[in-house]
Steps between C-alpha positions, in 0.01 A plus 500: 500500500634845413570776747202688637428820311571817695199686637439866570555424870843352420589823322377707795709296747813520284465878461398558861176674408128434517300313236317826429831674423591228248157554344562874473832442324348253255208725403623851567175552693686696771829681514775296668836639614773431245711296743203281592400453137853391409499239782168362381614487136819322606299244697274441199805431283674282761192285554397499134155605619232485230163647596215264427164419642592165653824617662321795654230277646200680359201329654241755412466421130570226251640736240783749467324760285392854583199628304515871411159648420524803270216755518234540237617683185868451588722233355849355503586740216429805719845648581403558863386145560781353291745640756283382789486149355877503445550578868258224604658250264859558608415487871289186452768326294760574768299288741399218270159633399335558165249768405161470335345809340122523522279778359228630729239484225546123486402463867122528521467542878697463826444125493705482180794659682482243779473220243849583373637388834245236590549341157879497554576740215678733745626509856389859555383814322636846429204722409521848351234758417367529855157658558356676801327292622608186320254208536759250378715539806251409771412173329863407442586571863202294616626205294854547634649559157846652530493837322726804465366816338675736261316809615388626837247275666267581785681458830200320645534223241824376653634421152862608437572745220776681313427840349656819375461815711234648274406765756856622547576490129214727394553725801862545388385581146270775633779643714735490199250698291431747778874556531501604135238763574194304385191596698205344316591135491246259353472126547379223267392203711499134400226240484258513791507231766871416489724548803773674298249752360385594849858529622613723213205733552586510871861587411379784278295649781783463749740662257274803461478532876878465542556769237243734652274483194121502497321187379272588209271204411457643149865412436443132577388267222423142604479191283771599248528133406685564173649779290169589334319544833791707632498709184133591549548582869796729434323674212223585744745618765689723258178657374365575847742475793833565326741281702870574471595136574339155480599174669364184333457158658683334208728588212223412256268754664784754504532462122131584466562812708798589282293467182223720641751766607674510164170524311404791725825678416657450844875447519554186705766561763447877487130589489392161635714252691403131474602206720430135418529183705688170435788642290425268210667540158206726413636761741848497354392516136227766538561848365593665721618210719277451804592540862373178658501293817720192463370204700741234634289221350788254459577531870128470580490172310805368684357597835155356428643164391738486795222582743271233357768230504592589858138452600475170312812378681367601840744789542323791670607823324596798712284720276161387372455819300772668292476849350781582257608857416461625142711753312397815319688521169495861383498580128403790274123471554546673835848648477454668165874474440770238469709407801221514758547300815265288712510297819347203678122508512376493856815679614499838319799624698714196422800465269444653158563291188551606136196477275514243221 
């Protein structure tokens, strides 16, 4: 009989650390001191440790697959979710897991989500596109399905989540615009009922308050689900309320705002500043290039996968909810000139970085 395969506990003993610390090194789900990480990596090499379901003693499920549920109208081709899936996939692979991509529209009801696990297609679920409230979550919790959310969940649900600091990101964008002398800052909100939409609207209001600006409800357009809807909302604003800046919930909506401004004869970046969200290729190739909030979606995917695998392995995470900072990337749509500078969203007074 061959030698017994090394386990994660063997690695932890060799490195003189906890099992959880080995897990963090394998997935990148938490920062580990460089010296500790090097000891763990050395122990992995010395023991020829190979993460796999049997060696790790997973008793909770018969499979080693994580199912990632993408929200309605989003797909693997979406640049935002492509990066998220890359983060999930790399973290999962590092611990001997595979990933299964499932589209929300193919799951008729909450029972279909549970069936993925109960039918042994997946060990656990990563669900994005979180609503407020979200009826899927209560049923999954009641059936003891292991779930991690990409998006802020309700604290009362007890379900762990990883999200971007949507509130802080939009608040920082408002403060950025106010610092440029903008006083009538509009906001184009996203689809109703989603947690991120509520958080970004909250960040807008907080930003106005922090900048000492008055909230004018006529400068808020909700339901700018795409560039055409945003275009119509901004046309109305320009004809009536005359904002000098607009923050959009997405880059696509920001492009609709840009089109409306240019048709109205407004110089984007000078007469009207525009900020998008997501920092997709659309932002970089627009004319003028769009200032946008860059989300750490790769890191969010890594953290979500690591958190889920920890839970499946019986490791209790120190944090059941993770909020990651975003970054405001400043370009000509707000600066009006080359060589503008921006800083971390959520920390307006932090280190400044060159615009792309």
